[in-house]
Every structure is written in C-alpha cells, then in structure tokens.
C-alpha positions as CSV (number, residue, x, y, z in Angstrom):
1,M,8.6,15.6,-5.6
2,P,5.6,14.2,-7.3
3,I,5.6,10.6,-8.3
4,D,5.2,9.4,-11.8
5,A,1.9,7.7,-12.4
6,D,3.1,4.9,-14.2
7,F,5.8,4.2,-11.6
8,S,3.1,4.6,-8.9
9,A,0.9,2.1,-10.7
10,T,3.6,-0.5,-10.9
11,V,4.5,-0.1,-7.3
12,R,0.8,-0.4,-6.3
13,G,0.3,-3.6,-8.2
14,H,3.3,-5.2,-6.4
15,V,2.4,-4.0,-2.9
16,T,-1.2,-4.9,-3.4
17,A,-0.2,-8.6,-4.6
18,D,2.1,-8.9,-1.4
19,L,-0.4,-7.6,0.9
20,A,-3.4,-9.5,-0.6
21,R,-1.3,-12.6,0.1
22,E,-0.9,-11.8,3.6
23,F,-4.3,-10.5,4.5
24,G,-6.4,-12.4,2.0
25,D,-8.0,-14.6,4.6
26,V,-9.2,-11.7,6.5
27,L,-9.8,-8.8,4.0
28,S,-11.1,-8.6,0.4
29,E,-8.5,-7.9,-2.4
30,H,-10.7,-4.7,-3.0
31,R,-10.1,-3.5,0.6
32,V,-6.4,-4.2,0.2
33,R,-6.2,-2.4,-3.2
34,A,-8.1,0.8,-1.6
35,E,-5.7,0.9,1.3
36,V,-2.6,0.6,-0.9
37,L,-4.0,3.3,-3.2
38,A,-4.8,5.6,-0.2
39,A,-1.2,5.1,1.2
40,T,0.4,5.9,-2.1
41,Q,-1.7,8.9,-2.4
42,D,-0.9,10.0,1.0
43,L,2.8,9.6,0.4
44,D,3.0,11.4,-3.1
45,G,5.1,14.5,-2.7
46,Q,6.2,13.5,0.7
47,I,9.0,11.2,-0.1
48,V,11.5,10.6,-2.8
49,P,10.1,8.3,-5.4
50,E,12.6,5.5,-5.0
51,A,11.1,5.0,-1.3
52,L,7.6,4.6,-2.5
53,G,7.6,0.8,-2.6
54,E,8.9,0.4,0.8
55,M,6.8,3.2,2.4
56,A,3.6,2.4,0.8
57,H,3.9,-1.2,2.0
58,R,4.6,-0.2,5.4
59,L,1.8,2.5,5.7
60,A,-0.6,0.1,4.0
61,H,0.4,-3.0,6.1
62,Y,-0.1,-1.0,9.3
63,R,-3.5,0.2,8.1
64,L,-4.7,-3.2,7.0
65,A,-3.4,-4.7,10.2
66,V,-5.6,-2.5,12.3
67,L,-8.5,-3.3,10.0
68,A,-8.0,-7.0,10.4
69,G,-7.5,-6.7,14.2
70,V,-3.9,-7.8,14.1
71,E,-1.6,-6.5,17.0
72,V,0.8,-4.0,15.5
C-alpha cells in the first residue's frame, strides 16, 4: 500500500530530527536527511503505513551507523 505523502513527510521530519541528534557529531544534517529520505522511499509500498516511523528509523539508523563507522 503506498504511503500518503503528507504522512511520509511528517515521519521523515521526526526521524531526521532524532537521528540528527544521534549522529550530528559525525555526519551532517544534510546527510542524515538524505538517508532518511532514501529509507522512506525504499520502504514505500513494502510495509503498512503505520510501521513507517519505526521501520524508517531502523533502516536509516543502520545506514548512518555504517557511514559513521559505528559497529552495528
């Protein structure tokens, strides 16, 4: 099921803010925002909309950790 664009934007904002706080010392906010956008796009149509926040956070967190050189 495709995810509503407004809902997706709201989720992206929350996830980006959270992950920018976590990775802000090693990655730019622009990089965090780009990874969150990519994660939500990758998940679109693959999950139920209600799971987007958690799944986007998990996927983007994993990708950012790899970029930051944090062991996952």
